[in-house]
N, C-alpha and C positions, 0 to 999 in steps of 0.2 A: 567413339569419338574421334580416334585418329584416322579411321578408315575414310570418312567423307572428306577430311582435309587432304589426305594423300590422293585420293581420287580427283579432287578438284585441282591439286597442284599438277598431276599428270596431264589432265585434260588441258589445262592452261599452257603448260610446256608444248603439248602437240599442237595446239592451235597456233602458238607463236612460231614454231618451226615451219609449219605448212604455210603460214602467211609470209614468212621470209623466204621460202622456197619459190612461192608463186611471184613474189615482188622481183627476185632475181631473175626469173624466166622472162618477165616482161621488159626488163630494162635492156636498151640498146646501148652498145658501146659507141660512144662518139668523142671525138677530141675537141677540146674547147680551148681556143687561144686565150692565154691568161692577159688580163688587163689590170695590172695593179693600181695604175693612176685612177682609172675609172672607178674602181672599188674604193679607193681612199677618198676621192672626190665626192662620190655618193654618201658615204658616212658622214663626212664633214658637212655637207649641204643639208642632210637630214636634220641636224641639229637646229637649223633655223627652219627649214621647210615643213617638217612635221608639226610643230606647235602652231605655225601660221595656218597650216591646212585644217588642223582640228578646229581652230577658231572659225575659219570660213565655212567649214561643214556645219558647225554648230549654228552659225548665223542663217545658212541656207535651210537647215531643219526648222528653225524658228519662223523664217519667212514663208516657208511652204505651209507650215501649219497654220499661221496666221492667214494666209491667203485662202486656204481651205475653209477656215472658219468664217472669214468675211464674205465667202461666196456660197454660204449656206451648205457646206459639206461637199463642194464639187471637188472630188479627187483628181480629176483631170487638170483643174487649175493648180492644184497643189503639186502634182507630179511634174507640171511644167516648170515650176519654180524649182523644184528638187533637182530636175535635170540639168539646171545651170550650174550646179555645184558637184556633179559627179566627177569621177577620175580616181587617180592614184592617190593613196594617202601618204606614200613615201617614194623616194627616188631609189632606183636600183642601178647597178653599174652598167648594164646595157642600155640604159636611158642616157647615161653620160657619154657613152661611145657612140651613140646615135643609131644603134640596132632596133631600139624600141622607142615608140614616141611617147611623150608625157601628155597625158589627157586631162584637161581641165574643162569640165562641162561638155559643150559640143566642140571645142577647140583641141587641136592636136599640134603639139610643137615637137620637132625633132631637133635635138641639141647635138653639137659636135664639140663638146667641151675638151675632149682629149683626142689625141691624133693616134693612128694605128702605128 
C-alpha cells in the first residue's frame, strides 16, 4: 500500500522538476522599466471598471442570445451583437502607460494616463 503512494510521489516530483527546467530554458531575460504609478492607477481604476464591464458583458450576452432567438437561430446575427461587447475585462498597467490599447468591441483606445 505504501509502494504505490511512494511511486506516485516520485513520479509527481520528477514531472514538476522537468516542467520547471523546461520553463527556465524558454524564458528570455529582459529588463522592464518599472511604472509604479501605472500599476497603482490600474488597480484603483479596476475597482470601478471591472463591475461595469461585467454588467456590460452580461447585457451583451443577453442581447446576442435574444437576437439569435428572434432571428430563428441565426448564429451570425448573434455573433455580430456579441462582437460589440468584446474586449478586455480588466485594465492593466501597460494600458495606463499607453503601451497597450484598451479594446471595447471594435474600438481601440490608447491612454496616456501616466507619464514616463
